[in-house]
Every structure is written in structure tokens, then in C-alpha cells.
C-alpha positions in Angstrom: 75.6 80.4 72.7 79.4 80.1 74.3 79.8 82.8 77.0 83.5 84.0 77.9 85.2 86.0 80.8 86.4 89.6 79.2 89.0 90.9 81.7 87.6 94.5 81.6 90.1 96.5 83.4 92.9 95.8 85.7 94.3 98.1 87.8 96.4 98.2 91.1 98.4 100.0 94.2 100.2 100.4 96.7 100.3 101.8 99.8 102.1 105.0 99.9 105.1 104.5 102.9 108.1 103.2 100.4 110.6 101.1 102.9 114.1 100.7 101.0 116.8 98.3 101.5 118.9 100.6 103.3 116.1 100.8 106.4 115.4 97.7 106.8 119.2 97.1 107.3 118.6 99.6 110.3 116.3 96.9 111.9 117.6 94.0 110.9 121.1 92.1 110.2 121.2 92.6 106.5 122.2 95.4 103.2 121.3 96.4 100.5 123.6 94.4 98.7 122.9 91.1 100.4 119.5 92.0 99.3 119.6 93.1 95.7 122.2 89.9 95.1 119.8 87.4 96.6 116.5 88.2 95.5 116.6 91.5 93.2 114.9 93.4 95.0 115.6 97.0 95.6 112.3 98.4 97.6 108.7 97.7 98.8 105.6 99.4 100.1 104.1 99.0 103.8 100.8 99.5 104.8 100.6 102.5 107.5 99.0 101.8 110.7 95.5 103.4 109.0 95.6 100.9 106.4 94.4 97.3 105.8 93.5 94.7 103.1 90.3 96.0 102.6 91.3 99.4 102.5 93.9 98.6 100.1 91.4 96.4 98.0 88.8 99.0 97.9 91.1 101.8 96.6 91.9 99.4 93.9 88.2 98.1 93.3 87.6 101.6 93.0 90.4 102.5 89.8 89.3 98.9 88.1 85.4 99.8 88.2 86.0 103.7 86.8 88.1 102.0 84.2 85.8 99.7 83.2 83.5 102.0 83.1 80.6 100.4 84.5 78.4 101.7 88.1 79.9 100.0 91.2 76.0 98.5 91.9 76.7 96.5 87.8 78.9 94.1 90.4 77.1 91.0 91.4 80.3 88.9 92.1 83.1 90.6 94.4 85.9 87.5 95.1 89.1 88.4 96.8 92.0 86.7 97.5 93.5 87.1 100.4 96.0 85.7 103.1 95.9 88.9 105.8 92.0 89.4 105.9 91.6 92.4 108.5 89.1 89.4 110.4 89.2 86.1 110.6 85.3 86.7 109.8 83.5 88.0 107.9 85.1 87.8 104.3 86.7 90.5 103.4 85.3 90.8 100.4 81.9 92.1 102.4 84.0 94.6 103.8 84.7 96.3 100.3 81.4 95.5 99.1 80.0 97.3 102.0 82.4 100.3 101.4 81.8 100.6 97.5 78.0 101.0 98.3 76.9 97.5 96.4 73.9 96.3 98.5 73.9 93.1 97.5 75.9 90.5 94.9 77.9 88.0 96.0 80.8 88.1 97.9 83.1 86.1 99.5 87.6 85.2 99.9 89.2 82.5 99.2 92.9 81.6 100.2 95.5 80.0 97.8 98.3 82.9 99.1 100.8 83.5 96.1 98.6 81.9 93.7 95.5 83.9 94.9 94.8 86.2 92.0 95.4 83.2 89.0 93.0 80.9 91.6 90.5 83.6 91.4 90.5 84.0 87.8 89.7 80.5 87.8 86.5 81.1 90.3 85.4 83.7 88.6 85.5 82.7 85.0 83.3 79.1 86.2 81.0 81.1 87.8 80.7 83.6 85.0 80.4 80.8 82.7 77.7 78.5 85.2 75.3 81.6 84.9 76.1 83.1 88.5 76.9 86.5 87.3 77.2 88.7 84.6 80.1 91.4 86.3 82.6 90.1 88.6 85.3 92.1 90.5 88.2 90.0 91.2 90.6 91.2 94.1 93.9 90.1 95.1 95.5 92.1 98.1 98.0 91.6 101.2 99.5 93.1 104.1 102.2 90.6 104.8 104.4 93.2 106.9 102.0 92.8 109.4 103.1 88.6 109.2 106.9 88.9 108.9 108.8 87.6 111.5 111.4 90.4 111.8 114.4 87.9 113.5 114.3 85.8 110.2 116.5 88.0 108.1 116.1 86.0 105.1 112.7 86.2 104.8 111.6 89.3 106.1 113.0 91.7 103.2 111.3 90.1 100.6 108.1 90.6 101.1 105.7 94.1 100.5 102.1 94.9 100.6 99.9 96.0 98.0 96.5 95.2 95.7 94.9 94.6 93.0 91.5 94.6 91.3 90.0 93.6 87.9 86.4 94.2 86.6 85.9 90.4 84.6 82.3 90.6 82.3 80.3 88.0 80.7 80.5 88.6 77.0 79.5 86.3 74.1 82.4 87.6 72.3 84.6 84.6 71.3 88.5 83.8 71.1 89.2 86.5 74.0 89.1 86.9 77.8 90.6 84.0 80.4 91.2 80.7 77.6 92.6 78.4 80.1 93.4 77.9 83.5 95.6 75.1 85.1 95.1 75.2 88.6 97.5 72.7 90.9 97.7 72.4 95.2 99.8 69.8 96.8 99.9 70.0 100.6 102.3 67.4 101.3 104.9 70.1 101.6 102.9 72.7 103.2 105.6 73.1 105.7 107.9 74.6 103.6 105.5 78.1 103.6 103.3 78.8 106.1 102.3 81.0 109.0 103.1 79.2 112.0 99.5 80.1 113.5 96.0 81.2 113.8 92.5 81.3 115.1 92.2 77.2 115.5 95.5 76.5 116.9 94.6 79.4 120.1 96.3 82.3 118.4 95.0 85.2 116.8 98.1 85.6 113.7 101.0 84.0 113.4 104.3 85.0 112.0 105.4 83.8 108.2 107.8 80.8 107.8 109.8 80.0 104.3 112.1 77.4 103.7 113.7 79.2 100.5 115.6 76.8 98.9 112.7 74.4 99.1 110.4 76.8 97.7 112.9 77.5 94.8 113.2 73.9 94.0 109.2 73.3 93.9 108.6 76.7 91.8 110.9 76.5 88.5 108.8 72.5 88.3 105.9 73.7 88.8 105.3 77.0 87.9 106.7 75.8 84.0 104.9 72.6 84.0 101.8 74.9 84.6 102.3 77.3 82.4 102.5 74.4 79.0 99.6 72.9 80.2 97.9 76.2 80.4 98.9 76.7 76.8 98.2 73.0 75.6 94.7 73.6 76.8 93.9 77.1 75.2 95.9 75.2 71.9 98.0 78.1 71.6 102.0 77.6 71.1 104.4 79.5 74.1 106.1 81.1 71.5 102.6 83.2 70.5 102.2 84.2 73.9 103.2 88.6 73.9 103.3 88.6 77.7 104.3 86.4 80.7 103.7 88.2 83.7 104.9 85.9 86.6 103.9 86.0 90.1 107.2 88.5 91.7 108.6 86.0 94.2 111.9 86.5 93.6 114.1 87.5 90.5 116.1 84.1 90.8 112.8 81.7 90.2 111.6 84.3 87.2 114.8 83.7 85.3 114.8 79.8 86.4 111.2 79.7 84.6 111.9 81.8 81.2 115.1 79.5 81.1 113.3 76.4 81.5 110.7 77.5 78.7 113.0 79.4 76.5 111.1 82.2 77.4 112.5 85.7 75.7 113.8 88.2 78.5 111.9 90.6 77.2 109.1 89.0 77.3 108.9 88.7 80.7 107.3 91.3 83.4 109.4 92.0 86.1 108.6 94.5 89.0 109.7 92.1 91.6 112.5 94.8 92.1 110.4 97.5 93.4 107.4 96.4 95.0 109.2 93.4 96.3 106.7 90.1 97.1 103.2 91.3 97.8 101.6 87.4 97.5 98.4 88.0 96.5 98.4 91.3 94.6 101.7 90.3 93.2 100.5 89.5 89.0 97.8 92.4 89.3 100.3 95.3 90.2 102.9 93.5 87.5 100.5 93.8 84.8 99.2 97.3 86.0 102.6 98.8 86.0 103.4 97.2 82.3 100.4 98.5 81.2 101.2 102.4 82.1 104.7 101.7 80.4 102.8 100.8 77.1 103.9 97.6 76.9 100.5 95.4 77.5 98.2 96.7 75.4 94.3 95.3 74.1 94.7 92.3 72.2 97.4 90.9 73.2 98.0 87.2 74.3 99.2 87.4 78.6 99.7 84.2 80.8 99.6 85.0 84.1 101.3 82.3 86.6 102.1 81.7 90.2 103.1 79.5 93.2 102.4 80.1 97.0 102.0 78.2 100.6 100.2 75.0 100.3 101.8 74.5 98.2 99.3 76.4 95.1 100.1 77.4 91.9 98.3 78.0 88.4 98.4 79.2 85.1 95.8 82.0 83.7 96.2 82.9 79.5 93.8 85.7 78.8 93.4 87.5 75.3 93.2 91.0 76.6 
């Protein structure tokens, strides 16, 4: 019997604190007009002092579990994609496991920066098809406000905080669920998007560094290639896809990929204006927003794509 990985639910949340461009202009040499013109971003959300990646993720996970109409104890696998864990160890996934009251399951983190949720689809899909899990919880969460370099006005305005969670279950339903994954990385370009330090370099936390133009050049080419390969792998024509849910990095990147692949603008979900770049939570937040607006529905063919530090990138095709 062929096993499929069905996405039963996908929910996302942001912290309560909304931060406008004008508020950032009070602490950095920038302006609302400058940010909008170059990125399309109008606002983002930041964690409060009492919020962490694990608390955000737990809130999103509870919503996803409730929407999937299962008990938390049915979860036998938790994969958490994050670049901003609460601690160096244990894995943030185990903190979420404790908060959800799940006594024993498989729980670990993965680190692919902004590509984390898309990488997570691949990891969960493989583990379900290998018989390692029946009900998985995939989480993407980041609190990048904690690692911003507030002296770098070109970068600090781009990012926000958020979390998304999906319940993915094993099923014998065919032509549904996760249809194909394409995952890639090229470590030769690790220097153009990274955090300056970490525990092994003798520092607890570094600051985010990004060479925007270099990232842009790689993003359009790499993401476009991943989308084409993912569709070929699934035997699907790009024109058949109902919705494209891209990583919300920059409006110019989203427009560049759509133009290159001749994707109609009305099929591309864009929320970078209201969320900013939320890294591993990005595609989940965009999906959740579109779902609440009544755009994405059961039965739709949805393509998720992202690129992040590493460089990492990938695409996942899902039939809901």
C-alpha cells in the first residue's frame, strides 16, 4: 500500500505587538516611504519580553491540532524549523512537546533558515512514508527581532516574528497530500546571509548580516528552478497550480519569480506587506492569511517555495 502525507491543517500566528515603518523610523535612519519602495513592507510583529520561539510555536501548534480534530497525544513526531531557538539545547521541539503535554514522541529541530518549513515538509513526508510516524506536527517559527543589527538600516527593517504549524498524517488516499519536494543548498554562498556568531565561536548570540543584492540575484534563479523541478517531479504543469505560496522575503523577489515563470499575479499569495520576512514561519503565515480570506480551499493544488541562508532553497507541491 502506498502511503501519502496528508496536510490535515495549517495554522499560523503572530505576536501581539505590531511595529509600523514609522515606529522603526524613530530608532533607525529610515522612513516609511523608503521601506515600502524597496521591499513592499508596511508593518511587522515583534515578540514581547515574555514571548519566545517556543511559546509562539506552542500557540500555533494548539490551533493546528484543534483544527485537525485530533488529540495532542496522537502526535508521534514533532519537527520544528527555527533559526532562533529558545536555547542552544534542548531542541525547541521538545519544549513545545512539553507545553502540549505529549509524554513520548519523536521531537527535533531542523535549521534551514527561511527555507525551514519547506525543508520540514520533506523531512516529515520521508519519515511518514518510512513508517516512522502517523501523525506529525510540522512547525516553522522564528523571532528574528532578537538578532537584528539595529545599526544596519537596510536589513533590520525587513524582518518580523511569527509561527506556523501543520498537522500532517499518514493516509492511503492517493493523488493527495505532499506530491513532491525539491530541496537544495549551496554552502559556497553562506557569507551573503548569516548570523555573525554563535556558541562554537565563543559568543551566545550574533547579529544578522545580509548582502541584499547578492541574495536577490540567487533568489529569483534558484527558486524558479526549484518550482520547475518540483512540478516535473509531480508530473504537474505549472499552469495547473491553483496557488503559489512563496517565502515572503521581498516584493521584488516575488515579482521576479512570477515574471520569470509567467505565473499570473492573482495566483501568488503576498503578505510581506503585513508580516515582513518571518523566516521559517513565512510560508505558513501567508497560507493561513489566504485561507482566512477564503482563497485557498480544500482540493486546491498549492506550491510552497522558499530560499534562506546557507544558501538553502526548495519547493513543495501539496494537494489539500
